[in-house]
N, C-alpha and C positions, 0 to 999 in steps of 0.2 A: 500525627498519622505517618507511620513509616511504611514505605511501599518498596518492595523488591520486584524488579522486572527480570525474569529469566527468559532471554531471547537471544537468538543468534542471527548474524548476517554473514554472508560469504559470497565469493564469486559464483559458487555453485547454486546456492539457494536464493541469492538476491538480497535486497534490503527492505522489502515490503514489511516484513514482521517488525523489524527494528524501527522503521519510520512511523508506523502506527503506534508503537509503544512510546516513542518520543513525543508524539502528538498528545497522547494521554498524560504523559509526565508533565509536559508543559502546561496542560490545563489543570493539573493537580497542584502545581507549584503555588499559584495565588491563593489557594486554600490552606496553605501552611504545611503541605506534605513534604516530608524528607524522602528522597529517592535514591535508590541504589540499583544500578544495572549489573547483572551478572551475565557475561557473554563468553562463549567459547572462542579461543584465539585461533583464527583461521585466515587464510588469504581473503582480503575483502571484508574483514570483520567490522570495520568502520568504528572501532573503539574511539578513535580520535574525534569523530563527529560527536559521540556521546559526551566526551569530556569538554569539547568546545561549546556544548550547549549548557555547561555548568553542572553536569552530573558526575558522580563517582562511578567508574566502570571497573569492576573486578573481573578478572579473566580466568578462564579454565583452559589449561593446555591439553593438547591432544584431541583425538576424535571422540565423538560421543560413544562410549563403550557400553553403558547400561544405566538403568534408572537409579540403582543404588549408588554407584560411583558418582554420578552427576548430582544426586541429592546430597551426598556427603560433602562434596566440594562446595556446592551452593550454600548448604547449611553452615559451613565453616566461615564463608564470607559474611553471611547474615549475622552469625554470632559475634564476629569481630566488630561489625558495625553497630549492632544493637543486641547486647547481651541478654536483654529481657525479651527479645523477639520482635517481629515485625507485625504491623497491623494487617497488611495484605502482602501476599505473594501473587504476582500476576505472571502467568506463564503463557507465552505465545510460541509454541514449538511443536512441529509435527512429530518429532521423535520422542515426546514425553506424553504420558497418559496418567490414568488413575493411580498406578503404582508409585510414580514419582510424587504425585500430588498428595497421596496419603503420607508419604515420608516427610512432607513439608508441614503437616498439621501441627507437630510439636513446636515448630519455629514461627508460626504465624497464626493470628487470630482467624483470618479468612483467606480463602484461595479463590482466585479468579482465573478463568481460562479464556483466552482469545483463540478461536478456532474457525475454520471454514470447510473442514472436511467431513465432519460427522461420521467418522469411520472407526472410532475407538471410544472406550468408556472413560469418563472423567469423574473425579471426586472433588467437586467444587461448590462454592456458595453462589457464584455468579458466573455466567457464561455469556460471552459476546461473540456473535457471528454477524458481522455487518454487511454481508453479501446478500444479493437477491437470488432466491431460489423459488421455483414453482413448488408449492406445498411446504414452504420453509417452516411453518408452525409445527410440523411433525418430524422434523429432521433429527432432533435429539431425543425422541421418545425411546426410553429404555437405555440410553447412554449416559444419563446423569441421574442423581438422586431426585426423588419427587420434590424435595425441598429446594432444589436449585432454581434460581431465578434466571431465565434465559432472555437476553436482549437480542432480538433477531431482526435482520433486515436493514436496508439503507438508511432508515431514520436514525440509526445509531452509528453511521459512518464517522470515523475519527478523521476529521478534516482540520488542517491548520487554520488559524484565524484569518490568514490572508485570502483563503478561498471563500470564506463567508463574506468578507468585505468585497472581494471581486464579484461575487454573485450579485450583491446589492447594486453594484455599479455597472453591471453587464451591459455592453452595447449591443445594438442590433447589428448582426453580422452582414457583411456585404452580400449582394445578390450573385456575385461570382467569386471564384477562388483566387485570392491574391496572396494569401499567407498560409503556409503549411507548417505544422508542428510535428516533430519527430522525436519520440522518446520511448525506448524499449526497456526501461528500468535502469537502475544504477549500474548493473554489471553486464547485462546482455551477452552472456558467454558465447552464443552462436553467431554473434555479430549481425543480427538482423538490421541494425542501423545502417550498415554499409550496403546491405542488400537492397534496402528501400531507397537509399540515396542513388544507387546505380540505376534503379528503375526511374527515379525522378530525372536523373541526368539524361536518360535516353529520350525523354520527352522534349528536350531542347526548349524549355520554357524561358522566356525572356522577361515576362512581367509578373513572376511569382517569386516571393522570397521564402526561404525555408529555414526555420529555427531548429537546429539540431542539438539535442541535450544528451549528455552522458554524465556518468558519475565518476568520481576519482578511482573507484574500484573496477571500472571497465577495462579489461585487458587490451582492448583494441583502440583505446581513446586517441593515441598518437597517430595511428593510421587514419582514423576518422578526421582528426584535426587537419592532417595533411591533405586529405581528400577535399575537405571543405575550403581550405585555403586557396585551392586552384579553381574554385567555382564561385563566381561573383554573386550567385543567387543564394549561397549557403552562409548561414551565420552559426558559428560553433559556440556552444556553451558547456562548461564543465562544472559540476557540483554547485549549481546555482541556488539562490535564495528567492528568486522572483518567478518561480514556476507558474503561479496563478496568473501573473501578468502576461506571460507568453501564451498560456492556454486561452485566456480571455481575448487576446489579440489575434488569434489564428482563426481561419475559416474552415480548416479541415485538419484532422490529426491522424497520425499513424503510430500505433503502439500496441502494447501487450495488455492482456487482461490482468486481473489482480488489483492491488491497492490503487495504482495509478489510473485505472479505468474509472474509479469513483471520482477522482479529481477532475477528470475530463467531463464526466457526466454532470458533476455539480455546476460546471460552467457551460454546459450545453454544447460542447465541442463535438461535432459529428466526426467519428473516428473509425478508420479502417483498423480493426482490432484482430490480433492474432493470439494464439494460445501457445505458451512455452512448455507447460507441465500439466500433469494430471490434475493437480489441485486447482488449476485455473479453468479447466474445461467446463464443468457443469454450470458454474455461475455465469461464465461468459456466454455459453450457448443459451442459458435461460434469459439472460439480459437481452440477447439478440431477438428473442421472441417478442419482446416489448417494442422493438423498433428503435431502441436507444443507441445502438451501435451498428456499424456495418461489419459483419463478422466474415473474416477471410479464411479462418480455419487454423490448422497447425502450422506454426512458423517453419518447422523443418521441411514442410512440403512446398514452400513458396519460393519462387525464383524472382529475380529482379523484374522479369517480364510480367509476372503476376501482379507485383506492386504497381508497375507502370499501367497495366490494363485497368486496375481498380481505380487508380487516380484519374486516368483519362475519362472514365465513365462519369465522374463527378465534375470534371472540367467541362465536359460536353453537356452535362445535364445538372447544372448547379441548383435547379429548383428541387432536386431530390434530397438536398441537404437539410432544408428547413424542417421537414417532419422528423428527421433523426434528432436534430437539436431539441425540438419540442418534447419528444419522448424522453430524452436524456434528462432534461430539466424536471420533468414530471416525476421521475424516479426518486429524486431527492428534494425534499421540501426545504426551500431556502430559509424559512423561518425557524427551522429546528436545528439546534446545536447538538450534534450527536455526542460530542465529548461531554457536554454538560449533563446530558441524560445519563451517561455512564457514571459520572461522578456522583450524581444524586443517588443512583442505585447503590454505589459503594458506601455512601454516607449512611444509608439506612441500616447497614450492617455494623457500623462503627459510631463513634461519638464525634465524628467530624462535622463541623458546621460549614455548609457550602456558602460561599460568598456570592453576592449578586441575586 
């Protein structure tokens, strides 16, 4: 089974698309799949992370100009790797749609789309939208062929194995707030991390520790590192591999919607959640209606004082956190492996035998 992932990461768009594709690739590997990533070369592309995980990463230079150019360059990389074609092309990209996917048909037996916008047409055999939406079963009506199999909702969330293990060993959280987890994604271009830290700093907390996580592609990481170094309550982490451990050990989180929101929900972390971009808005606001997060609104509208006020509310009323945690855990069934469900669906279109 030869699988091509067409996905990008950058300072501007973040790393969420790439990270969920890496999670799926890691789950495919034990089933004998051979994987190629095709990524556009841009600041914060994280191609080094792909290769460090043992995958070949072919790059495309320059900005995304059009479906035909991108398909031609992607196809050239596929043909060099597998002259007889790929079993699957998996595309996770807001800038590509059915036009690009149709051009991939001669190069691959099947096409899979990972999406969460439902704002354009697709020509695919399998579509994955792992997010929660009110009325999600109707979101792609008229946007995909009738033959397309749609995998919708948090049951299909692509979580790394360490999150599944951490969920099984999840502790009962403290009745008061002793540990705060701060992560606004790998890039955080508007530097909400430092905005939130200034809010925490203004509270003059002496008995709370704060784990601050940034990615290598974060353009503000050195300023954040310096800020944390001067605060005894702050512990700085960059491009870590123990994210699940930090989330499981925290009592409250601060971060953005998107893929990282599902990691926090999977471990029941009550989180002050903000929105960075339009693609995060609907699912984040819909999740808020379930009580699984504390939704603060758009990141660009928030000040350090806003973060401080929201944190102070839960410091003063820690009993309000338990219902948020319970609702978050209820959104994702710990006994369901989302990546395994996706792989089984892929196997039904091909001759792959699924292990386990």
